[in-house]
N, C-alpha and C positions, 0 to 999 in steps of 0.2 A: 523546422516546425515554427509556425508563427506563434509568437507570444511566449515561447519557451527558449531559454538560452541554450546554446550548444552544449555547455557543460552540464546543464540539467538534463537535457535529452540524452547525453552520453551516460550520465549516472543512472537514469531510468533503464536504458538499454543494458547496462552492465548488471543492474539488479535483476532484470528479467532473465538474462542469460544465466545468472547464478541460480535463480529459482528453478530454471529448467534443468540445470546440471544436478541440482539436489534431488529433483524428482527422479531423474535417471539413476541416481545412486541408491534408490530404494530406501529413502528415509521413511520414518513412520508417517502415516496419514495425518496425524495431529500436527506434527512438525511442518509438513508440507502446507497444510491449511493455514497454520499460523503465519508462515512466511508469505504465503499468497495474500492473506489478509493485510499484512504490513505493507506489501506492495500496493494493494488496492487503496489503502489509506493514503499512501504517498500520491498516487495518481489522482484520487478524488480531491486531494488538497489543491493540486495544480488546476484541475478542472473547475473547482469551486471558485478559485481566484479568477480564472478566465470568465466565468459566468458573471461574477460580481462586477468585473471591469466592463462587461458588455451590457450591464444593467438588466440582468436576468435574475431578479431576486429569488423567485421560487425555485428555479433550477439550482442556484447557488445554495439555497436552503436544503434541498434534497441531497445534493452532493455532500454537503457538510454532515448531514444526518448519516449518510453512507460511510463517510470518513470516520465518524465517531464509533459506529457499529464495528467497523473493521479494526479500529484501534483497540477497542474493548476485547474483541475476539482474539486478536494477536497477543495482547497482554495476558489474557487468561489462559492461553494455550501454548505459550512459548516455553519450550522445554528448559531453556536456560533460566527463565524466571522461576519455574517450578523447582528446579534443582537448587536455586539460591534460597528458596523459602524453607527447604527441608532442614 
């Protein structure tokens, strides 16, 4: 993948595979959505960096907006975070 190191690409692939396995294990929909949101946050970070380097400021802006929304959702719906708050 151009612009993404092999290590980073492998980490993303491993995270995606983990997300798929968790979906197959019938975890709760909220946990699945939170995990997916965290993955989307990671991916949009990479994409926003690429857009910034390519001098595509509006695209970088919208990708960063999506990243923040995904991070907020993941944080608010992560069952581990909720369990710690109790």
